C-alpha positions as CSV (number, residue, x, y, z in Angstrom):
1,C,0.1,-0.1,-0.1
2,I,2.8,2.4,-0.9
3,R,0.5,5.2,-2.2
4,D,-1.2,5.3,1.2
5,R,0.5,8.1,3.0
6,T,-0.6,7.0,6.6
7,H,0.9,3.5,5.9
8,S,4.2,5.1,4.7
9,C,4.3,7.5,7.7
10,L,3.8,4.7,10.4
11,E,6.1,2.2,8.9
12,G,9.2,4.3,9.9
13,F,8.7,3.9,13.6
14,Q,9.4,0.1,13.6
15,R,12.9,-0.2,15.0
16,M,13.5,-3.7,13.7
17,W,13.9,-2.6,10.1
18,G,17.5,-2.6,8.9
19,F,17.4,-0.7,5.7
20,G,14.2,1.3,4.8
21,I,13.3,-0.2,1.3
22,S,9.7,1.0,1.9
23,F,10.9,4.5,2.0
24,I,12.8,4.1,-1.3
25,E,9.7,2.5,-2.8
26,A,7.5,5.4,-1.6
27,A,9.9,7.9,-3.0
28,S,9.9,6.1,-6.4
29,Y,6.1,6.9,-6.6
30,G,6.6,10.4,-5.6
31,V,5.2,9.8,-2.0
32,G,6.9,11.2,1.0
33,S,7.5,9.2,4.1
34,I,8.3,9.9,7.7
35,G,10.8,7.8,9.6
36,G,12.7,7.7,12.9
37,Q,16.3,8.6,13.3
38,E,17.1,5.0,14.1
39,G,17.4,2.3,11.7
40,G,17.3,2.4,7.9
41,A,14.9,5.5,7.6
42,R,17.8,7.9,8.1
43,D,19.7,6.3,5.2
44,A,16.7,6.0,2.9
45,I,14.9,9.4,3.5
46,D,16.5,12.5,2.4
47,D,15.0,14.7,5.1
48,G,13.0,17.7,3.7
49,K,13.2,16.1,0.1
50,T,11.7,12.6,0.0
51,G,10.3,12.8,3.5
52,L,10.8,13.8,7.0
53,I,13.0,12.5,9.9
54,C,11.9,12.8,13.5
55,D,12.8,11.2,16.8
56,G,10.9,7.9,16.7
57,E,11.3,7.5,20.5
58,N,9.6,10.8,21.2
59,I,5.8,11.0,20.7
60,N,5.8,14.9,20.5
61,S,8.5,14.7,17.8
62,I,6.4,12.1,15.9
63,Y,3.2,14.3,16.2
64,E,4.8,17.5,15.1
65,T,6.5,15.8,12.2
66,I,3.2,14.2,11.0
67,I,1.5,17.7,11.3
68,K,4.1,19.2,9.2
69,F,4.0,16.5,6.7
70,F,0.2,17.0,6.1
71,E,0.5,20.8,6.3
72,N,3.1,20.7,3.5
73,D,0.8,18.5,1.5
74,K,-2.2,20.9,2.1
75,L,0.0,23.8,1.0
76,I,1.0,21.9,-2.2
77,N,-2.6,21.0,-2.9
78,N,-3.7,24.6,-2.5
79,A,-1.1,25.6,-5.3
80,L,-2.2,22.8,-7.5
81,K,-5.8,23.9,-7.2
82,L,-5.0,27.4,-8.0
83,H,-3.1,26.3,-11.0
84,S,-6.1,24.2,-12.1
85,E,-8.5,27.1,-11.6
86,G,-6.5,29.1,-13.9
87,K,-5.2,31.5,-11.2
88,I,-1.7,31.3,-12.7
89,S,-0.1,34.3,-11.0
90,E,-1.4,33.0,-7.5
91,A,-0.1,29.5,-8.4
92,K,3.2,30.8,-9.5
93,N,3.6,32.7,-6.2
94,S,2.5,29.6,-4.2
95,Y,4.9,27.3,-6.0
96,Q,7.9,29.9,-5.6
97,D,7.0,30.2,-1.8
98,L,6.9,26.4,-1.4
99,I,10.3,26.0,-3.0
100,K,11.8,29.0,-1.0
101,N,10.4,27.3,2.3
102,G,12.2,24.0,1.4
103,I,9.5,21.9,0.0
104,S,10.8,19.5,-2.6
105,D,7.9,18.0,-4.2
106,P,8.2,17.0,-7.9
107,R,4.7,18.4,-8.7
108,V,5.7,21.8,-7.4
109,F,8.7,21.8,-9.8
110,T,6.9,20.5,-12.8
111,N,4.0,22.8,-12.6
112,L,6.1,25.8,-11.9
113,G,8.1,24.8,-15.0
114,V,4.9,24.6,-17.0
115,I,4.1,28.2,-15.9
116,F,7.6,29.5,-17.0
117,Q,7.4,27.5,-20.1
118,S,4.1,29.3,-21.1
119,E,6.0,32.6,-20.4
120,N,8.7,31.4,-22.7
121,D,11.3,31.4,-20.0
122,Y,12.7,28.1,-21.2
123,E,16.0,28.3,-19.1
124,K,14.0,28.5,-15.9
125,S,11.5,25.7,-17.1
126,V,14.4,23.4,-18.0
127,K,15.9,23.7,-14.6
128,L,12.7,23.0,-12.9
129,Y,11.8,19.9,-14.9
130,K,15.4,18.6,-14.3
131,K,14.8,19.1,-10.5
132,S,11.4,17.3,-10.8
133,I,13.2,14.5,-12.7
134,I,15.9,14.2,-9.9
135,L,13.2,14.0,-7.2
136,F,10.9,11.6,-9.1
137,P,12.8,9.9,-12.0
138,E,9.5,8.1,-13.3
139,S,7.9,11.6,-14.0
140,H,6.9,11.2,-17.7
141,E,5.3,14.7,-17.3
142,A,8.5,16.3,-16.7
143,Y,10.4,14.4,-19.4
144,S,7.6,15.2,-21.8
145,N,7.6,18.9,-21.1
146,L,11.3,19.0,-21.2
147,S,11.4,17.3,-24.7
148,R,8.9,19.9,-25.9
149,I,11.2,22.8,-24.8
150,L,14.2,21.1,-26.5
151,L,12.2,20.5,-29.8
152,E,11.1,24.3,-29.6
153,T,14.8,25.3,-29.2
154,G,16.1,23.1,-32.1
155,Q,17.8,20.5,-29.7
156,Y,16.3,17.7,-31.6
157,D,18.8,14.9,-30.5
158,L,18.4,15.7,-26.9
159,A,14.6,16.0,-27.3
160,E,14.5,12.6,-28.8
161,T,16.4,11.1,-25.8
162,Y,13.8,12.6,-23.4
163,L,10.8,11.4,-25.6
164,I,12.3,7.8,-25.6
165,K,12.3,8.1,-21.9
166,V,8.7,9.2,-21.8
167,I,7.5,6.3,-24.1
168,N,9.5,3.8,-21.9
169,L,7.9,5.2,-18.7
170,K,4.4,5.5,-20.1
171,T,3.8,3.0,-22.9
172,D,0.5,4.5,-23.8
173,F,2.0,7.8,-24.3
174,L,1.5,7.8,-28.1
175,M,-2.1,7.0,-27.8
176,E,-2.9,10.2,-25.8
């Protein structure tokens, strides 16, 4: 149940785990995790990027970290909602604030990249898409958007490389 955030959150507090493979699996789906400082969680979670680390022996630390985890998610969802409602300027500001405050969610980087791409600011878009890909290497959206910029700027060979990656990630891509 990797996509279930509650499940991912609670797994980290089991001290018996050697290496936190479930955290790696969650991150591969773009799902953040919360883990304790002991055991494999510390090695598997990039604190503040792929999840949050807390003192798994301290109930207050666990509680505060869970609250922060879901508050971050609420802020991200608010920015995504603004974007989907066509409130582009507000969404852009929200995405930039999230990044400035250290939130590293691939959706934030991809969607801010889309905004900059629509403004023909390809340099910023490329950086944002590449950051999204680093955070979530399975992001066919980031690869697809990046390939479009490369096509528009005449970098055909590189665009082809990214399009092949999109097709490999999302085999029904050509049907869309």
